[in-house]
C-alpha angles and dihedrals in degrees: 000000000000093000091047094049092047089050091050091049089052100043110023110033114099121178087342096308131102122243117211088233138330107286094196091062104037124072107216102144094260130105115263119258109055117168126270110279106241095209089057090051092052086048090057090053090051091053095046087054089053090050090052093250088129097153091052090049091047092051092047091046092052087047090056094044090056088063095066116110125243091286097044101259131139136206129224093260142015126217105216091190096056092029095225138109117260137176128041111003124233100016120200093200092059091050093046091049090048089054092049093050094048090052091048091053093050087054093047091075133026123255097260089055092048094052092045088051098047095038091218094127093070119101098006126117115240113262122240123196120221127205093270088055092247113143118231129175110261112269096019124118115275117253088255094061 
């Protein structure tokens, strides 16, 4: 996988995003220059994770997240020259890839490292589970009074 990823980074990454294929070399009946295929860019992040390049993967993931529209949707492709989404919209493959990469990033580090990195654990009371599975701050009255 290291060689494949290296070849993709060399030949298919344009402005930090992955093209499905080199439209200048492949005859598919379409004009050259389609946008970067977002599912392929999420795939790149997944493979960076597998190689232990988690910081690079997280940076790419966050960059891909920044492409979402005002309601969080992604198209099939992104044109880095025009800086806009293109192709089928919304695109399920892009959203499935986003979810897979988010899941893979959560598994790349343990929970303690994730909390330390996000800073979300600061200033919150520990959570205690009651018998009815409701979460209440530690030391608070239970939901049943």
